[in-house]
C-alpha positions in Angstrom: 140.8 84.8 90.5 140.2 83.7 86.8 143.7 82.6 86.7 142.8 79.6 88.9 140.8 78.2 85.7 142.1 76.7 82.4 143.0 79.2 79.7 140.0 78.2 77.8 137.6 79.5 80.4 139.2 82.9 80.9 138.0 86.0 79.1 138.7 86.6 75.5 137.7 90.3 76.0 137.0 92.6 78.8 134.3 91.1 81.3 130.8 93.1 81.4 129.7 94.0 84.9 126.1 93.2 85.6 126.1 94.5 89.1 123.5 92.5 91.0 121.4 91.7 87.8 118.2 92.8 89.4 118.7 90.0 92.3 118.5 90.7 96.0 121.2 88.2 97.1 123.9 90.8 97.1 125.9 88.8 94.6 128.1 90.6 92.1 128.1 89.3 88.5 130.2 89.6 85.3 129.6 88.2 82.0 132.4 87.6 79.5 133.2 85.6 76.3 135.6 82.7 76.5 136.8 79.7 74.4 134.0 77.9 76.1 131.3 80.3 75.1 129.7 83.1 77.2 130.4 82.5 81.1 129.2 84.2 84.3 131.4 85.1 87.2 129.7 85.2 90.5 130.9 86.8 93.7 128.8 85.8 96.5 128.0 88.4 99.2 130.1 88.4 102.3 127.1 87.3 104.4 125.9 84.8 101.8 125.7 81.1 102.0 128.8 79.4 103.8 131.4 77.5 101.8 130.0 73.9 102.9 126.6 75.1 101.6 127.7 76.2 98.5 129.9 73.2 97.7 126.9 70.8 98.3 124.8 72.9 95.8 127.5 72.8 93.6 127.6 69.0 93.7 123.8 68.9 93.2 124.2 71.0 90.0 127.0 68.8 88.7 124.4 66.0 88.9 122.0 67.8 87.0 124.0 69.5 84.3 123.0 67.2 81.6 119.4 68.4 81.8 120.7 71.3 79.6 119.1 74.2 81.4 121.2 73.9 84.6 124.2 76.1 84.9 126.9 73.6 86.6 129.9 75.4 87.8 133.1 75.0 86.0 136.2 73.3 87.8 139.4 75.2 88.3 142.8 73.9 87.5 142.8 72.0 90.9 139.4 70.5 90.3 137.4 72.9 92.5 134.3 74.6 91.8 134.3 77.3 94.5 137.4 79.9 95.5 137.8 82.4 98.1 139.2 85.7 96.9 139.1 89.5 98.0 136.8 88.3 101.1 134.2 86.7 98.8 133.4 83.2 97.6 133.6 83.0 93.7 132.3 80.5 91.2 132.1 80.4 87.1 129.1 79.0 85.3 128.0 78.9 81.8 125.7 81.8 80.7 122.2 80.3 79.8 120.4 81.8 77.1 116.6 82.9 77.3 114.4 85.5 79.1 112.1 85.2 82.0 108.3 85.3 81.4 106.7 88.4 82.7 103.1 87.4 82.4 101.0 86.4 85.4 99.8 83.9 84.5 102.1 83.1 81.7 100.9 81.3 78.4 99.8 77.8 79.0 102.7 76.3 77.1 105.3 78.1 79.2 103.4 77.0 82.3 103.7 73.3 81.1 107.3 73.7 80.1 108.3 75.2 83.5 106.7 72.6 85.6 108.0 69.7 83.4 111.5 71.2 83.8 111.1 71.6 87.8 110.0 68.0 87.8 112.9 66.8 85.9 115.4 68.8 88.1 113.6 67.0 91.2 113.6 63.5 89.7 117.4 64.1 88.8 118.2 64.6 92.4 115.8 61.8 94.0 118.8 59.7 94.9 119.2 61.8 98.0 115.6 61.4 99.2 114.9 60.7 102.9 111.8 60.7 105.0 111.0 63.2 107.6 109.1 66.6 108.4 109.6 69.4 106.1 112.2 71.9 107.3 110.5 74.8 105.5 107.1 74.2 107.3 109.1 73.9 110.7 110.8 77.3 109.8 107.7 78.9 108.7 105.9 77.9 111.9 108.6 79.3 114.2 108.4 82.5 112.2 104.6 83.0 112.5 104.7 81.9 116.1 107.2 84.8 116.7 104.9 87.3 114.9 102.0 86.3 116.9 103.9 86.2 120.2 105.0 89.8 120.0 106.5 90.5 116.5 103.3 92.4 115.2 103.4 94.5 118.5 106.9 95.2 118.1 106.8 96.4 114.5 103.8 98.8 115.3 105.9 100.5 118.0 108.7 100.9 115.4 106.2 102.3 112.7 104.9 104.6 115.4 108.7 106.1 115.7 108.9 105.9 111.9 105.6 107.7 110.9 107.5 109.8 108.3 108.7 106.9 106.5 106.7 106.8 103.1 106.4 102.9 103.5 104.8 103.2 106.8 101.2 103.0 105.5 101.8 99.8 103.5 103.4 98.2 106.6 100.7 99.1 108.9 98.1 97.6 106.2 100.3 94.6 106.4 100.4 94.1 110.1 96.5 94.5 110.4 96.0 91.9 107.6 98.6 89.4 108.5 97.5 89.5 112.2 94.2 88.5 111.1 95.3 85.8 108.9 98.2 84.4 110.8 96.1 82.1 113.2 94.6 80.2 110.2 98.3 79.7 108.7 99.5 78.6 112.0 97.0 75.9 112.1 97.8 74.4 108.9 101.6 74.6 109.7 101.0 72.8 113.0 99.4 69.9 111.2 101.9 70.2 108.3 104.9 69.7 110.5 103.7 66.5 111.9 103.5 64.8 108.2 106.2 62.6 107.3 107.2 63.5 103.6 109.9 62.7 101.1 112.6 65.2 101.5 115.3 65.9 98.8 117.3 68.8 97.2 115.0 71.6 96.3 115.2 75.1 95.0 113.5 76.8 97.8 113.4 80.0 95.7 111.9 79.1 92.4 110.6 82.5 91.1 109.4 83.6 87.3 112.7 85.6 87.1 114.7 82.3 87.7 113.2 80.4 84.8 114.5 81.4 81.4 112.6 80.6 78.1 113.5 80.6 74.4 110.3 80.2 72.8 108.1 77.7 74.5 111.2 75.7 75.9 112.8 76.3 79.2 116.5 77.0 78.4 117.7 78.1 81.9 117.0 77.6 85.6 119.3 80.1 87.6 120.1 81.4 90.9 120.5 78.3 93.3 121.9 80.3 96.4 118.8 79.3 98.6 118.8 75.6 97.5 118.5 73.1 100.4 116.8 69.9 101.6 113.0 70.1 101.7 109.7 68.6 100.2 109.2 69.3 96.5 105.7 70.8 97.8 107.8 73.8 98.7 109.1 74.6 95.1 105.6 73.7 93.7 103.9 76.1 96.0 106.4 79.1 95.3 105.9 79.0 91.4 102.2 78.3 91.5 101.8 81.6 93.8 104.3 83.7 92.0 102.6 83.1 88.7 99.3 83.4 90.4 98.1 80.1 88.9 95.2 79.8 91.2 92.5 79.4 88.5 91.6 75.7 88.7 92.5 75.2 84.8 95.9 76.9 85.0 96.7 75.1 88.3 95.8 71.9 86.9 97.8 72.2 83.8 100.8 73.2 86.0 100.4 70.1 88.2 99.5 67.9 85.5 102.7 68.6 83.5 104.9 68.1 86.7 103.1 64.8 87.2 103.9 63.7 83.9 107.6 63.4 84.8 107.3 63.0 88.7 104.0 61.6 90.2 103.3 63.4 93.6 102.4 61.5 96.7 99.0 62.5 98.4 101.0 64.1 101.4 103.1 66.2 98.8 99.9 67.5 97.2 98.2 68.4 100.6 101.3 70.2 101.7 101.4 72.5 98.7 98.3 74.6 100.2 100.0 74.8 103.5 102.9 76.3 102.0 100.9 78.9 100.2 98.7 79.9 103.2 101.8 80.7 105.2 103.5 82.4 102.4 100.5 84.8 101.8 101.1 86.0 105.4 104.9 85.9 105.6 105.9 87.6 102.2 105.1 91.0 103.5 106.6 90.3 106.7 110.1 89.5 105.2 109.9 93.2 103.8 108.9 94.7 106.7 111.6 93.1 108.9 114.2 94.0 106.3 113.4 97.4 106.0 112.0 98.5 109.5 113.8 96.3 111.6 117.2 95.3 109.9 117.6 98.5 107.9 118.8 96.7 104.9 119.7 98.7 101.8 118.8 97.3 98.1 120.3 98.5 95.0 116.8 98.8 93.5 115.2 101.6 95.4 111.7 100.5 94.8 112.4 97.1 95.9 110.9 97.3 99.5 107.7 99.2 98.0 107.2 96.6 95.4 107.9 93.7 98.0 105.3 95.0 100.4 102.8 95.6 97.6 103.4 92.0 96.6 102.8 91.0 100.3 99.5 92.9 100.6 98.2 91.4 97.3 98.9 87.8 98.5 97.1 88.6 101.5 94.1 90.0 99.6 94.1 86.8 97.5 94.1 84.7 100.6 91.0 86.7 101.8 89.0 85.3 99.0 88.6 82.3 100.7 90.4 79.9 98.5 92.5 78.2 101.4 89.5 78.1 103.7 88.4 74.4 104.2 91.4 73.1 102.3 92.9 69.7 103.6 
């Protein structure tokens, strides 16, 4: 596969296998030195994004490469950035320096730097804007309607059969709490999907581990497999919630940093909380479905337990009432 690239982009010594590098996508990663510096080879999972979607993402990353923190895929000898090999789709990108911030919330200088970088990325791809409803909110409304329309009951039946599973208790607590909160989320989503908003390429999975820092500077924005068209409110809501930036001072600092580069329209600001409210219910549901219904197996044996704990934490935070009465 590497022979499809110029010699300068091929390994100068044995590539180092990184496995999945702690991610959940199912990708396999290798890091290696080359004449272009350190590079990263990624083999996407067999059930990962289709070729057309990855090629579109590669185009967006290429447009953003000059920002300095976006790993635009390298072109092979025939000019392509994506190759099929051994039943998988492959790409080569620069290895970006830096480490993710583990603090929740992080130091304020890193919060500002991350939201400035996110705004710059959105701004760079603004030429792809178009008006319409948020696809992300539409998908969440369908998902929550499914849970209320029989999904919770179906999971309860499975949990009765799987009572010996050590994760059963956490899953039952999630069902109880999520069932109580779901109608509030559905109400907001029903109104939110009726809002016409600017849509453009967004990350749709911006998490703390995907933002790399060197000191107080963002030196890497990584993992673009979920990228697609939506409102920027989806990305803002995800990172605000992941970093627990709910205190007014931290939240205001984050959004002010973002708006110093890309001002938000009123409808974008309003939809941030609609995304947050629905995420508080759905985060745990993803892990319940993956483990108890789909039977997925993750490289990290603690992944499901941590995911359920995170889902319960998000629901507990929603219970404090911050979302009540929000526009």
